[in-house]
All heavy atoms as an XYZ file, in Angstrom:
914
protein
N       7.397     41.986   -157.065
C       7.418     42.721   -158.334
C       7.113     44.214   -158.017
O       6.112     44.496   -157.283
C       6.253     42.189   -159.214
C       6.178     42.926   -160.513
C       6.746     42.186   -161.677
O       6.972     40.932   -161.566
N       6.943     42.828   -162.835
N       7.878     45.124   -158.459
C       7.696     46.525   -158.232
C       6.821     47.111   -159.411
O       7.295     46.949   -160.584
C       9.039     47.296   -158.186
C       8.773     48.740   -158.032
C       9.793     46.750   -156.945
N       5.718     47.640   -159.047
C       4.921     48.255   -160.125
C       4.767     49.766   -159.797
O       4.145     50.052   -158.720
C       3.528     47.572   -160.264
C       3.685     46.163   -160.802
C       2.303     45.552   -161.040
O       1.384     45.769   -160.290
N       2.254     44.755   -162.108
N       5.116     50.595   -160.689
C       5.041     52.018   -160.474
C       3.962     52.621   -161.411
O       3.889     52.251   -162.529
C       6.380     52.699   -160.753
C       7.659     52.155   -159.995
C       8.908     52.760   -160.467
C       7.453     52.389   -158.497
N       3.167     53.511   -160.814
C       2.038     54.078   -161.610
C       2.101     55.620   -161.489
O       2.057     56.175   -160.381
C       0.700     53.633   -161.131
C      -0.457     54.302   -161.987
C       0.661     52.054   -161.237
N       2.310     56.288   -162.636
C       2.373     57.752   -162.686
C       0.991     58.335   -162.922
O       0.143     57.673   -163.525
C       3.286     58.130   -163.790
C       4.688     57.682   -163.711
C       4.946     56.461   -164.600
O       3.962     55.724   -164.805
O       6.100     56.187   -164.952
N       0.754     59.516   -162.524
C      -0.424     60.284   -162.755
C      -0.142     61.751   -162.696
O       0.978     62.186   -162.233
C      -1.514     59.905   -161.715
O      -1.142     60.271   -160.451
N      -1.057     62.563   -163.160
C      -0.852     64.081   -163.118
C      -0.481     64.776   -164.392
O      -0.404     65.974   -164.387
N      -0.266     63.978   -165.456
C       0.136     64.588   -166.677
C      -1.080     65.327   -167.286
O      -2.168     65.168   -166.800
N      -0.799     66.121   -168.322
C      -1.865     66.933   -169.015
C      -1.268     67.869   -169.970
O      -0.082     67.844   -170.294
N      -2.147     68.790   -170.382
C      -1.741     69.843   -171.290
C      -1.822     71.109   -170.643
O      -2.908     71.490   -169.983
C      -2.703     69.837   -172.495
O      -2.576     68.577   -173.179
N      -0.802     71.987   -170.781
C      -0.725     73.297   -170.155
C      -0.100     74.295   -171.154
O       0.579     73.787   -172.104
C       0.033     73.348   -168.820
C      -0.704     72.490   -167.815
C       1.419     72.926   -168.967
N      -0.348     75.533   -170.870
C       0.336     76.548   -171.684
C       1.676     76.890   -171.093
O       1.892     76.659   -169.874
C      -0.464     77.768   -171.793
C      -1.777     77.668   -172.547
C      -2.461     78.983   -172.909
O      -2.453     79.861   -172.077
N      -3.023     79.064   -174.119
N       2.593     77.339   -171.890
C       3.894     77.773   -171.419
C       3.752     78.691   -170.199
O       2.884     79.598   -170.196
C       4.688     78.386   -172.524
N       4.591     78.482   -169.217
C       4.542     79.251   -168.012
C       3.666     78.592   -166.916
O       3.715     78.992   -165.753
N       2.888     77.613   -167.283
C       2.023     76.957   -166.352
C       2.793     75.879   -165.437
O       4.005     75.737   -165.598
N       1.984     75.246   -164.598
C       2.554     74.276   -163.734
C       1.751     72.941   -163.800
O       0.563     73.016   -164.065
C       2.483     74.841   -162.258
O       3.229     75.986   -162.197
N       2.492     71.924   -163.467
C       1.796     70.583   -163.204
C       2.489     69.895   -162.180
O       3.750     70.150   -161.881
C       1.906     69.713   -164.491
C       0.959     69.943   -165.649
C       1.393     69.085   -166.850
C      -0.494     69.769   -165.280
N       1.829     69.033   -161.478
C       2.504     68.183   -160.473
C       2.229     66.686   -160.813
O       1.031     66.230   -160.857
C       1.949     68.420   -159.043
C       2.784     67.635   -157.993
C       2.414     67.891   -156.585
N       1.250     67.238   -156.172
C       0.785     67.018   -154.869
N       1.640     67.506   -153.931
N      -0.311     66.416   -154.625
N       3.236     65.956   -161.060
C       3.218     64.518   -161.374
C       3.307     63.692   -160.033
O       4.019     64.157   -159.156
C       4.267     64.125   -162.270
C       4.358     64.835   -163.546
C       5.519     64.254   -164.478
C       3.065     64.829   -164.336
N       2.679     62.577   -159.979
C       2.731     61.672   -158.899
C       3.148     60.337   -159.305
O       2.806     59.928   -160.403
C       1.402     61.618   -158.130
O       1.021     62.876   -157.618
N       3.738     59.546   -158.425
C       4.086     58.190   -158.764
C       3.934     57.373   -157.501
O       4.473     57.698   -156.441
C       5.552     58.138   -159.223
S       6.262     56.435   -159.339
N       3.161     56.286   -157.584
C       2.954     55.421   -156.426
C       3.127     53.958   -156.833
O       2.822     53.644   -157.980
C       1.594     55.648   -155.861
N       3.643     53.142   -155.905
C       4.124     53.546   -154.593
C       5.554     53.986   -154.726
O       6.306     53.693   -155.712
C       4.048     52.276   -153.839
C       4.319     51.193   -154.787
C       3.621     51.695   -156.071
N       6.029     54.848   -153.863
C       7.421     55.174   -153.744
C       8.031     54.205   -152.643
O       7.231     53.609   -151.857
C       7.644     56.593   -153.231
O       7.177     56.856   -151.976
N       9.314     54.046   -152.728
C       9.991     52.997   -151.777
C      10.976     53.755   -150.937
O      11.927     54.329   -151.460
C      10.576     51.943   -152.658
C       9.604     51.040   -153.304
C       9.117     51.385   -154.568
C       9.150     49.911   -152.703
C       8.174     50.557   -155.164
C       8.153     49.112   -153.297
C       7.661     49.423   -154.522
O       6.749     48.678   -155.136
N      10.706     53.720   -149.670
C      11.522     54.492   -148.681
C      12.994     54.286   -148.888
O      13.799     55.208   -148.760
C      11.045     54.151   -147.310
C      11.690     55.059   -146.161
C      11.445     54.495   -144.831
N       9.985     54.585   -144.584
C       9.386     55.609   -143.867
N      10.145     56.611   -143.426
N       8.173     55.595   -143.645
N      13.390     53.047   -149.109
C      14.786     52.679   -149.080
C      15.472     52.888   -150.432
O      16.659     52.670   -150.571
N      14.737     53.184   -151.486
C      15.330     53.239   -152.795
C      15.639     54.649   -153.299
O      14.872     55.555   -152.868
C      14.290     52.681   -153.833
C      14.090     51.182   -153.806
C      13.195     50.538   -154.681
C      14.882     50.361   -152.978
C      13.017     49.230   -154.706
C      14.705     48.969   -153.028
C      13.767     48.360   -153.859
O      13.553     47.105   -153.858
N      16.595     54.813   -154.125
C      16.669     55.983   -154.909
C      15.576     55.988   -155.914
O      15.274     54.939   -156.507
C      18.008     55.986   -155.664
S      18.224     57.182   -156.966
N      14.900     57.108   -156.125
C      13.755     57.165   -157.069
C      13.977     58.382   -157.975
O      14.725     59.327   -157.544
C      12.474     57.249   -156.430
C      12.152     56.010   -155.551
S      10.419     55.783   -155.214
C       9.726     55.364   -156.791
N      13.444     58.356   -159.137
C      13.724     59.380   -160.136
C      12.629     59.643   -161.127
O      11.672     58.793   -161.235
C      14.975     58.991   -160.840
N      12.696     60.757   -161.854
C      11.812     61.029   -162.940
C      12.670     61.147   -164.213
O      13.696     61.770   -164.201
C      11.005     62.312   -162.699
C       9.988     62.219   -161.672
C      10.123     62.596   -160.408
C       8.677     61.818   -161.853
N       8.925     62.314   -159.756
C       7.972     61.866   -160.664
C       7.957     61.223   -162.930
C       6.679     61.430   -160.397
C       6.578     60.851   -162.729
C       6.036     60.937   -161.516
N      12.199     60.492   -165.202
C      12.746     60.645   -166.584
C      11.772     61.120   -167.494
O      10.536     61.180   -167.219
C      13.225     59.210   -167.032
C      14.526     58.795   -166.406
C      14.520     58.377   -165.121
C      15.674     58.663   -167.164
C      15.654     57.964   -164.557
C      16.848     58.217   -166.626
C      16.903     57.828   -165.293
N      12.213     61.520   -168.694
C      11.241     61.976   -169.726
C      11.802     61.527   -171.146
O      12.953     61.459   -171.306
C      11.022     63.454   -169.688
C      12.160     64.284   -170.013
C      11.823     65.766   -169.845
N      12.913     66.670   -170.097
C      12.883     67.977   -169.819
N      11.873     68.575   -169.325
N      14.018     68.694   -170.108
N      10.858     61.354   -172.033
C      11.253     61.068   -173.410
C      10.358     61.872   -174.346
O       9.185     61.646   -174.388
C      11.125     59.616   -173.781
C      11.667     59.196   -175.106
C      11.959     57.731   -175.233
O      11.356     56.940   -174.480
N      12.763     57.388   -176.170
N      11.046     62.767   -175.108
C      10.291     63.578   -176.070
C      10.314     62.818   -177.406
O      11.162     61.981   -177.655
C      11.040     64.946   -176.187
N       9.315     63.164   -178.265
C       9.270     62.484   -179.630
C      10.591     62.608   -180.363
O      11.145     63.696   -180.483
C       8.149     63.256   -180.313
C       7.326     63.816   -179.174
C       8.229     64.155   -178.081
N      11.115     61.514   -180.823
C      12.295     61.524   -181.605
C      13.489     61.622   -180.813
O      14.632     61.726   -181.377
N      13.493     61.619   -179.512
C      14.699     61.876   -178.643
C      14.863     60.687   -177.643
O      13.936     59.901   -177.395
C      14.556     63.151   -177.844
C      14.602     64.362   -178.702
C      14.628     65.689   -177.873
C      14.741     66.931   -178.739
N      14.830     68.099   -177.906
N      16.058     60.544   -177.175
C      16.275     59.548   -176.174
C      15.732     59.915   -174.821
O      15.618     61.091   -174.536
C      17.781     59.274   -176.108
C      18.469     58.692   -177.284
C      19.936     58.273   -177.083
O      20.431     58.510   -176.045
O      20.453     57.668   -177.982
N      15.499     58.884   -174.050
C      15.036     59.158   -172.688
C      16.074     59.849   -171.939
O      17.312     59.452   -171.951
C      14.566     57.866   -172.030
C      13.923     58.004   -170.740
C      13.296     56.676   -170.246
N      14.366     55.595   -170.171
C      14.119     54.352   -169.977
N      12.857     53.910   -170.002
N      15.169     53.419   -169.950
N      15.765     60.813   -171.053
C      16.752     61.514   -170.209
C      16.231     61.575   -168.787
O      15.078     61.770   -168.571
C      16.980     62.943   -170.839
C      15.867     63.869   -170.789
C      16.206     65.256   -171.161
O      17.401     65.599   -171.368
O      15.281     66.121   -171.244
N      17.239     61.605   -167.907
C      16.937     61.796   -166.468
C      16.553     63.186   -166.212
O      17.293     64.160   -166.776
N      15.583     63.445   -165.361
C      15.185     64.824   -164.995
C      15.602     65.119   -163.574
O      16.092     66.218   -163.351
C      13.643     64.911   -165.176
C      13.104     66.257   -164.722
C      13.247     64.790   -166.650
N      15.236     64.178   -162.706
C      15.531     64.476   -161.288
C      15.550     63.145   -160.529
O      14.915     62.231   -160.899
C      14.426     65.322   -160.666
N      16.398     63.102   -159.438
C      16.426     61.964   -158.620
C      16.473     62.337   -157.198
O      16.868     63.494   -156.790
C      17.717     61.164   -158.964
N      16.050     61.413   -156.290
C      16.006     61.713   -154.825
C      16.446     60.469   -154.066
O      16.037     59.362   -154.453
C      14.586     62.195   -154.407
C      14.557     62.651   -152.948
C      13.517     61.096   -154.706
C      13.351     63.355   -152.567
N      17.368     60.638   -153.166
C      17.870     59.521   -152.322
C      16.872     59.157   -151.303
O      15.946     59.846   -151.007
C      19.214     59.909   -151.660
O      18.915     60.876   -150.756
C      20.240     60.355   -152.776
N      17.202     58.014   -150.636
C      16.348     57.566   -149.610
C      16.192     58.564   -148.464
O      15.149     58.665   -147.727
C      16.839     56.237   -149.035
C      18.070     56.372   -148.099
C      17.921     56.456   -146.743
C      19.295     56.458   -148.666
C      19.020     56.539   -145.930
C      20.490     56.640   -147.878
C      20.293     56.680   -146.490
O      21.373     56.816   -145.728
N      17.209     59.407   -148.280
C      17.197     60.435   -147.133
C      16.986     61.742   -147.674
O      17.123     62.738   -146.919
C      18.474     60.337   -146.351
C      19.724     60.548   -147.165
O      19.539     60.625   -148.419
O      20.796     60.642   -146.573
N      16.427     61.944   -148.920
C      15.984     63.238   -149.414
C      16.922     64.129   -150.106
O      16.558     65.239   -150.572
N      18.150     63.678   -150.421
C      19.043     64.494   -151.286
C      18.631     64.354   -152.732
O      18.099     63.352   -153.104
C      20.520     63.971   -151.163
C      21.060     64.232   -149.710
O      20.949     65.311   -149.221
N      21.695     63.205   -149.160
N      18.788     65.530   -153.432
C      18.270     65.543   -154.797
C      19.282     65.832   -155.831
O      20.319     66.473   -155.545
C      17.097     66.584   -154.829
O      17.604     67.850   -154.487
C      15.940     66.227   -154.044
N      18.984     65.541   -157.008
C      19.802     65.867   -158.212
C      18.942     66.104   -159.378
O      17.947     65.519   -159.588
C      20.710     64.661   -158.564
C      21.664     64.901   -159.709
O      22.443     65.770   -159.636
O      21.511     64.205   -160.742
N      19.362     67.192   -160.110
C      18.505     67.614   -161.270
C      19.295     67.770   -162.556
O      20.498     68.161   -162.518
C      17.900     69.003   -160.947
C      16.914     69.000   -159.753
C      17.336     69.317   -158.485
C      15.583     68.678   -160.013
C      16.397     69.305   -157.427
C      14.700     68.661   -159.007
C      15.110     68.967   -157.685
O      14.193     68.948   -156.631
N      18.643     67.535   -163.614
C      19.258     67.832   -164.901
C      19.282     69.348   -165.118
O      18.390     70.062   -164.606
C      18.325     67.205   -166.006
C      18.951     67.157   -167.411
C      18.583     68.360   -168.214
O      17.409     68.913   -167.944
O      19.351     68.833   -169.034
N      20.248     69.822   -165.761
C      20.483     71.345   -165.701
C      19.300     72.103   -166.193
O      19.059     73.141   -165.750
C      21.746     71.622   -166.538
C      23.008     71.290   -165.902
O      22.980     70.996   -164.687
O      24.050     71.209   -166.539
N      18.622     71.625   -167.305
C      17.593     72.442   -167.902
C      16.358     72.641   -166.943
O      15.572     73.500   -167.236
C      17.140     71.901   -169.206
O      16.514     70.639   -169.083
N      16.223     71.810   -165.993
C      15.031     71.926   -165.135
C      15.336     72.519   -163.688
O      14.475     72.834   -162.960
C      14.392     70.589   -164.901
C      14.063     69.947   -166.229
C      15.157     69.556   -164.059
N      16.591     72.764   -163.428
C      17.027     73.354   -162.151
C      16.326     74.702   -161.943
O      16.319     75.583   -162.850
C      18.509     73.502   -162.053
C      19.245     72.198   -161.841
C      20.835     72.421   -161.852
C      21.532     71.212   -161.604
N      22.994     71.329   -161.648
N      15.787     74.806   -160.803
C      15.079     76.147   -160.508
C      13.549     76.132   -160.850
O      12.842     76.956   -160.518
N      13.218     75.100   -161.716
C      11.785     75.052   -162.169
C      11.082     73.826   -161.646
O       9.905     73.886   -161.351
C      11.763     75.045   -163.712
C      12.327     76.306   -164.318
C      12.112     76.305   -165.857
N      12.650     75.204   -166.584
C      11.993     74.359   -167.316
N      10.677     74.435   -167.391
N      12.561     73.357   -167.939
N      11.802     72.653   -161.551
C      11.210     71.407   -161.152
C      11.697     71.079   -159.697
O      12.864     71.367   -159.460
C      11.617     70.269   -162.120
C      11.031     70.316   -163.429
C      10.350     71.467   -163.867
C      11.083     69.315   -164.279
C       9.745     71.484   -165.178
C      10.617     69.216   -165.529
C       9.965     70.413   -166.033
N      10.846     70.447   -158.955
C      11.235     69.986   -157.580
C      10.710     68.561   -157.479
O       9.525     68.276   -157.620
C      10.579     70.881   -156.531
O      11.006     72.181   -156.739
C      11.018     70.376   -155.201
N      11.657     67.672   -157.173
C      11.369     66.265   -156.794
C      11.193     66.154   -155.265
O      11.961     66.695   -154.591
C      12.396     65.252   -157.370
C      11.895     63.841   -157.175
C      13.734     65.509   -156.714
C      12.794     62.840   -157.889
N      10.184     65.428   -154.887
C       9.975     65.173   -153.444
C       9.235     63.887   -153.213
O       8.753     63.228   -154.244
C       9.176     66.361   -152.831
O       7.875     66.412   -153.458
N       9.144     63.398   -152.040
C       8.440     62.247   -151.738
C       7.749     62.262   -150.363
O       8.294     63.002   -149.439
C       9.334     60.945   -151.866
C      10.466     60.933   -150.895
C      11.319     59.675   -151.054
C      12.575     59.682   -150.149
N      13.202     58.382   -150.191
N       6.674     61.596   -150.244
C       5.927     61.527   -149.005
C       5.967     60.067   -148.523
O       5.285     59.207   -149.173
C       4.501     61.998   -149.251
C       3.723     62.054   -147.995
O       3.910     61.216   -147.016
O       2.774     62.945   -147.865
N       6.872     59.818   -147.562
C       6.973     58.360   -147.123
C       5.690     57.847   -146.539
O       5.448     56.644   -146.486
C       8.124     58.283   -146.212
C       9.487     58.503   -146.931
O       9.591     58.120   -148.078
N      10.419     59.048   -146.214
N       4.861     58.701   -145.895
C       3.619     58.228   -145.275
C       2.641     57.758   -146.403
O       2.020     56.782   -146.303
C       2.989     59.315   -144.432
C       1.602     58.855   -143.940
C       3.937     59.673   -143.262
N       2.562     58.588   -147.408
C       1.621     58.285   -148.564
C       2.331     57.380   -149.533
O       1.670     56.948   -150.504
C       1.127     59.593   -149.278
C       0.312     60.466   -148.303
C      -0.119     61.698   -149.178
C      -1.047     62.568   -148.233
N      -1.560     63.712   -148.995
N       3.572     57.066   -149.384
C       4.345     56.282   -150.284
C       4.209     56.773   -151.770
O       3.853     55.969   -152.638
C       3.944     54.822   -150.208
N       4.388     58.116   -151.916
C       4.250     58.690   -153.210
C       5.394     59.617   -153.511
O       5.912     60.377   -152.614
C       2.941     59.498   -153.231
O       1.826     58.634   -152.900
C       2.669     60.110   -154.564
N       5.847     59.511   -154.766
C       6.870     60.400   -155.330
C       6.177     61.437   -156.141
O       5.221     61.214   -156.813
C       7.829     59.573   -156.205
C       8.916     60.301   -156.906
C      10.032     60.603   -155.870
C       9.515     59.432   -157.998
N       6.715     62.702   -156.053
C       6.205     63.850   -156.752
C       7.231     64.495   -157.668
O       8.526     64.406   -157.395
C       5.681     64.839   -155.796
C       4.584     64.363   -154.905
C       4.844     64.054   -153.561
C       3.238     64.178   -155.377
C       3.824     63.604   -152.699
C       2.334     63.704   -154.491
C       2.599     63.397   -153.178
O       1.591     62.963   -152.397
N       6.723     65.205   -158.684
C       7.599     66.078   -159.470
C       6.712     67.311   -159.698
O       5.808     67.339   -160.458
C       8.016     65.522   -160.815
C       8.960     66.392   -161.568
C      10.332     66.506   -160.855
C       9.157     65.871   -163.031
N       7.051     68.453   -158.996
C       6.414     69.676   -159.151
C       7.171     70.393   -160.292
O       8.310     70.658   -160.244
C       6.451     70.495   -157.901
C       5.854     71.882   -158.051
C       4.298     71.880   -158.219
O       3.631     71.123   -157.567
N       3.808     72.660   -159.218
N       6.355     70.739   -161.331
C       6.953     71.354   -162.503
C       6.344     72.757   -162.663
O       5.111     72.871   -162.825
C       6.672     70.509   -163.778
C       7.155     69.098   -163.630
S       6.944     68.197   -165.199
C       5.171     68.074   -165.288
N       7.171     73.796   -162.551
C       6.720     75.143   -162.670
C       7.400     75.823   -163.932
O       8.412     75.286   -164.414
C       7.110     75.939   -161.432
C       6.328     75.463   -160.277
O       5.266     74.956   -160.246
N       7.045     75.661   -159.029
N       6.820     76.940   -164.359
C       7.313     77.666   -165.538
C       7.664     76.713   -166.659
O       8.760     76.658   -167.187
C       8.634     78.419   -165.098
C       9.110     79.317   -166.172
O       8.287     79.792   -167.028
O      10.351     79.659   -166.198
N       6.668     75.954   -167.012
C       6.853     74.858   -168.070
C       7.130     75.526   -169.389
O       6.497     76.609   -169.726
C       5.633     73.951   -168.085
C       5.590     72.956   -166.996
C       4.213     72.354   -166.780
C       6.583     71.737   -167.295
N       7.883     74.877   -170.245
C       8.215     75.313   -171.535
C       7.863     74.282   -172.546
O       7.712     73.167   -172.262
C       9.738     75.605   -171.666
C      10.292     76.557   -170.527
C      11.804     76.613   -170.618
C      12.387     77.437   -169.488
N      11.959     78.843   -169.462
N       7.599     74.746   -173.835
C       7.309     73.748   -174.788
C       8.230     72.586   -174.906
O       7.920     71.459   -175.275
C       7.226     74.559   -176.132
C       6.859     75.919   -175.701
C       7.595     76.081   -174.357
N       9.507     72.863   -174.658
C      10.574     71.795   -174.777
C      10.465     70.787   -173.610
O      11.227     69.775   -173.587
C      11.997     72.471   -174.823
C      12.279     73.428   -173.747
C      12.064     74.885   -174.189
O      11.067     75.109   -174.897
O      12.822     75.693   -173.828
N       9.613     71.071   -172.632
C       9.352     70.086   -171.628
C       8.349     69.046   -172.036
O       8.126     68.090   -171.277
C       8.895     70.817   -170.310
C       9.895     71.724   -169.696
O      11.089     71.302   -169.630
O       9.515     72.841   -169.251
N       7.774     69.231   -173.201
C       6.779     68.286   -173.676
C       7.485     66.864   -173.888
O       8.458     66.795   -174.507
C       6.212     68.772   -175.053
O       5.431     69.984   -174.819
C       5.313     67.696   -175.669
N       6.828     65.862   -173.240
C       7.424     64.568   -173.250
C       6.466     63.584   -172.528
O       5.574     64.046   -171.785
C       8.778     64.557   -172.596
N       6.895     62.293   -172.621
C       6.278     61.322   -171.692
C       7.240     61.260   -170.485
O       8.378     61.103   -170.678
C       6.173     59.991   -172.344
C       5.172     60.098   -173.558
C       5.580     58.931   -171.321
C       5.101     58.778   -174.337
N       6.635     61.417   -169.240
C       7.427     61.387   -168.037
C       7.204     60.037   -167.401
O       6.070     59.528   -167.177
C       6.960     62.582   -167.147
C       7.492     63.887   -167.589
C       7.037     64.461   -168.762
C       8.525     64.475   -166.896
C       7.538     65.702   -169.145
C       9.048     65.709   -167.305
C       8.552     66.315   -168.452
O       9.030     67.562   -168.853
N       8.353     59.474   -166.933
C       8.408     58.157   -166.266
C       8.941     58.287   -164.935
O       9.903     58.953   -164.654
C       9.244     57.190   -167.123
C       8.872     56.960   -168.480
C       9.260     57.729   -169.598
C       7.921     55.916   -168.817
C       8.860     57.456   -170.922
C       7.489     55.670   -170.177
C       7.992     56.465   -171.149
O       7.528     56.224   -172.440
N       8.380     57.482   -164.093
C       8.899     57.297   -162.692
C       9.751     56.077   -162.760
O       9.516     55.067   -163.470
C       7.773     57.139   -161.696
S       8.104     56.564   -160.100
N      10.906     56.087   -161.955
C      11.831     54.960   -161.879
C      12.396     54.789   -160.440
O      12.271     55.742   -159.686
C      13.057     55.238   -162.780
N      12.640     53.552   -160.138
C      13.146     53.215   -158.817
C      14.290     52.233   -158.852
O      14.469     51.445   -159.850
C      11.983     52.558   -158.052
N      15.221     52.389   -157.890
C      16.319     51.483   -157.604
C      17.460     51.735   -158.668
O      17.468     51.159   -159.801
C      15.973     50.066   -157.596
C      17.072     49.147   -157.109
C      17.318     49.076   -155.756
C      17.938     48.476   -158.012
C      18.326     48.328   -155.323
C      19.000     47.758   -157.540
C      19.164     47.661   -156.219
O      20.196     46.844   -155.734
N      18.330     52.584   -158.323
C      19.511     52.833   -159.204
C      20.471     51.586   -159.151
O      20.915     51.247   -158.114
C      20.275     54.078   -158.790
N      20.708     51.024   -160.269
C      21.497     49.801   -160.334
C      22.877     49.934   -159.759
O      23.416     49.057   -159.018
C      21.693     49.257   -161.775
C      20.316     48.860   -162.373
C      20.602     48.500   -163.821
N      19.349     48.336   -164.640
C      18.862     47.149   -164.882
N      19.407     46.046   -164.359
N      17.723     47.026   -165.581
N      23.524     51.118   -159.922
C      24.815     51.378   -159.534
C      24.967     51.701   -158.075
O      26.060     51.715   -157.436
C      25.490     52.420   -160.340
O      24.926     53.649   -160.062
N      23.861     52.036   -157.524
C      23.848     52.547   -156.174
C      24.069     54.001   -155.977
O      24.087     54.593   -154.868
N      24.429     54.689   -157.060
C      24.593     56.102   -157.092
C      23.363     56.781   -157.527
O      22.891     56.476   -158.671
C      25.789     56.487   -158.082
C      25.941     58.029   -158.061
C      27.079     55.828   -157.620
N      22.732     57.618   -156.722
C      21.463     58.200   -157.018
C      21.647     59.539   -157.650
O      21.641     60.593   -157.076
C      20.710     58.322   -155.637
S      18.984     58.704   -155.905
N      21.619     59.463   -158.992
C      21.664     60.687   -159.827
C      20.705     60.590   -160.913
O      20.203     59.401   -161.284
C      23.048     60.835   -160.414
C      24.194     61.075   -159.425
C      25.545     60.974   -160.235
C      24.100     62.334   -158.751
N      20.298     61.789   -161.512
C      19.322     61.620   -162.592
C      19.889     60.968   -163.756
O      19.121     60.543   -164.652
C      18.955     63.102   -163.007
N      21.205     60.827   -163.895
C      21.832     60.119   -165.024
C      21.902     58.594   -164.795
O      22.325     57.905   -165.736
C      23.209     60.609   -165.246
C      23.344     62.051   -165.717
C      24.821     62.481   -165.785
C      22.686     62.304   -166.991
N      21.493     58.076   -163.639
C      21.772     56.719   -163.286
C      20.820     55.788   -164.127
O      19.817     56.195   -164.751
C      21.488     56.538   -161.810
N      21.257     54.516   -164.082
C      20.422     53.466   -164.734
C      19.559     52.851   -163.662
O      20.053     52.394   -162.661
C      21.436     52.490   -165.314
C      20.674     51.246   -165.930
O      19.508     51.487   -166.382
O      21.290     50.167   -166.054
N      18.210     52.833   -163.943
C      17.303     52.303   -162.945
C      16.667     51.024   -163.314
O      16.556     50.689   -164.547
C      16.184     53.333   -162.753
C      16.663     54.578   -161.971
C      17.459     55.563   -162.480
C      16.315     54.688   -160.598
C      17.886     56.642   -161.742
C      16.776     55.747   -159.827
C      17.588     56.716   -160.425
N      16.255     50.257   -162.338
C      15.831     48.904   -162.573
C      14.291     48.811   -162.878
O      13.856     48.066   -163.734
C      16.145     48.002   -161.385
C      15.735     46.559   -161.409
C      16.377     45.872   -162.593
C      16.086     45.846   -160.131
N      13.504     49.641   -162.139
C      12.017     49.615   -162.186
C      11.441     50.847   -162.824
O      11.976     51.874   -162.505
C      11.433     49.363   -160.808
C      11.939     48.105   -160.080
C      12.772     48.191   -158.893
C      11.708     46.860   -160.514
C      13.235     47.109   -158.265
C      12.140     45.754   -159.883
C      12.909     45.834   -158.728
O      13.403     44.763   -158.096
N      10.428     50.643   -163.657
C       9.866     51.769   -164.422
C       8.399     51.722   -164.394
O       7.737     50.669   -164.379
C      10.366     51.704   -165.835
C      11.795     51.832   -166.000
C      12.748     50.833   -165.894
C      12.470     53.074   -166.195
N      14.030     51.451   -166.092
C      13.866     52.829   -166.229
C      12.094     54.389   -166.362
C      14.850     53.736   -166.404
C      13.017     55.359   -166.472
C      14.428     55.058   -166.593
N       7.729     52.926   -164.490
C       6.410     53.011   -164.646
C       6.066     53.105   -166.071
O       6.996     52.994   -166.995
N       4.753     53.208   -166.530
C       4.339     53.204   -167.842
C       4.361     54.624   -168.435
O       4.258     54.749   -169.687
C       2.865     52.641   -167.890
C       2.764     51.236   -167.560
C       3.637     50.331   -168.440
O       3.431     50.415   -169.621
N       4.497     49.540   -167.847
N       4.484     55.690   -167.659
C       4.574     56.967   -168.247
C       3.300     57.765   -168.248
O       2.183     57.189   -168.255
N       3.496     59.099   -168.164
C       2.292     60.027   -168.332
C       2.758     61.176   -169.216
O       3.818     61.671   -169.096
C       1.851     60.490   -166.892
O       0.720     61.306   -167.010
C       2.881     61.323   -166.219
N       1.799     61.555   -170.096
C       2.042     62.591   -171.100
C       1.983     63.919   -170.535
O       0.969     64.249   -169.881
C       1.153     62.346   -172.259
C       1.284     63.445   -173.395
C       2.586     63.268   -174.161
O       2.907     62.195   -174.595
N       3.317     64.349   -174.350
N       2.933     64.743   -170.857
C       2.928     66.215   -170.515
C       3.176     66.915   -171.766
O       4.079     66.726   -172.489
C       4.063     66.574   -169.485
C       4.118     68.088   -169.410
C       3.823     65.902   -168.138
N       2.220     67.832   -172.096
C       2.274     68.609   -173.313
C       2.159     70.112   -172.976
O       1.233     70.528   -172.258
C       1.017     68.284   -174.197
O       1.090     66.874   -174.552
C       1.190     69.054   -175.549
N       3.191     70.806   -173.382
C       3.263     72.322   -173.122
C       3.110     73.078   -174.379
O       3.911     72.910   -175.280
C       4.476     72.680   -172.343
C       4.492     74.163   -172.011
C       4.690     71.784   -171.127
N       2.125     73.889   -174.529
C       1.884     74.650   -175.785
C       2.355     76.019   -175.553
O       2.353     76.664   -174.467
C       0.398     74.661   -176.126
O      -0.381     75.173   -175.078
N       2.846     76.642   -176.664
C       3.373     78.018   -176.631
C       2.352     79.109   -176.810
O       1.138     78.755   -177.141
C       4.471     78.134   -177.754
O       3.897     77.911   -178.967
């Protein structure tokens, strides 16, 4: 059973930064971050392949960075220059069902989520 646990969420002002963590990460899996804002569908934010290639949703390119530490078995999402529209519950995900590692992919395993709130 794969159990993913996110941490690092919180409240920040616009322009601030947060770093989310997800453990454990799985060396051989595609892993990703998703988010769901109130009243909106869940959307992929970023994905990372087993060998470190990354994919980002357009609105976060240049601001967010997905990475993983295989020694610590932890996935990260560094979020800079946060905007109020980034406010959402952020979820960690693992194992893209299709085998294609993109932020748009359908993932098998999910964490419970961590709240990120950005105030203007």
